[in-house]
C-alpha positions in Angstrom: 5.0 6.6 -32.2 4.6 10.2 -31.3 1.2 11.7 -31.8 0.5 15.4 -31.2 -2.9 16.1 -29.7 -4.5 19.5 -29.4 -5.3 19.6 -25.7 -7.6 22.6 -26.0 -10.0 20.9 -28.4 -9.2 17.2 -28.9 -10.2 16.5 -32.5 -10.1 13.2 -34.3 -8.9 14.9 -37.5 -5.7 16.0 -35.7 -5.0 12.4 -34.6 -5.8 11.1 -38.1 -3.6 13.7 -39.7 -0.7 12.9 -37.4 -1.1 9.2 -38.2 -1.2 9.9 -41.9 2.0 11.9 -41.6 3.7 9.2 -39.7 2.5 6.6 -42.2 3.7 8.7 -45.1 7.1 9.1 -43.4 7.4 5.4 -42.8 6.3 4.7 -46.4 8.9 7.1 -47.7 11.6 5.5 -45.5 10.6 2.1 -46.8 10.7 3.3 -50.4 14.1 4.8 -49.9 15.4 1.6 -48.2 13.9 -0.5 -51.0 15.5 1.8 -53.7 18.8 1.5 -51.9 18.6 -2.3 -51.8 17.7 -2.3 -55.5 20.6 -0.1 -56.3 22.9 -2.3 -54.3 21.7 -5.4 -56.1 22.1 -3.8 -59.5 25.6 -2.7 -58.5 26.5 -6.2 -57.5 25.1 -7.6 -60.7 27.0 -5.0 -62.7 30.2 -5.8 -60.9 29.7 -9.5 -61.5 29.1 -9.0 -65.2 32.1 -6.6 -65.4 34.4 -9.3 -63.8 33.0 -12.0 -66.1 33.6 -9.7 -69.1 37.2 -9.0 -68.0 37.8 -12.8 -67.5 36.5 -13.5 -71.0 38.8 -10.8 -72.4 41.8 -12.3 -70.6 40.9 -15.7 -72.0 40.7 -14.3 -75.5 44.1 -12.6 -75.0 45.6 -15.9 -73.9 44.0 -17.7 -76.8 45.4 -15.1 -79.2 48.9 -15.5 -77.7 48.6 -19.3 -78.0 47.6 -19.0 -81.7 50.5 -16.7 -82.3 52.9 -19.2 -80.7 51.4 -22.0 -82.8 51.8 -19.9 -85.9 55.5 -19.2 -85.0 56.1 -22.9 -84.3 54.6 -23.8 -87.7 56.8 -21.2 -89.4 59.9 -22.6 -87.7 58.9 -26.2 -88.6 58.2 -25.2 -92.2 61.5 -23.4 -92.4 63.3 -26.4 -91.0 61.6 -28.8 -93.4 62.4 -26.5 -96.3 66.1 -26.4 -95.4 66.6 -30.1 -94.8 
């Protein structure tokens, strides 16, 4: 910790002011660090939900394809039964 002291007239208020400045700087640094961690956590959560949403969309696409294949198969079976 670096404290500037007026050597001509040592004054408690100078020391107190310097301590206040340092405290304010540390508080600001902690606040910035805390905000950065919050942002990082929110980004991770956003990325997680985005991946989950993408997986869900892929599953729905696969289900849609399966239903289309089932419908095609039913049409082929119905056509076969109609002709025989």
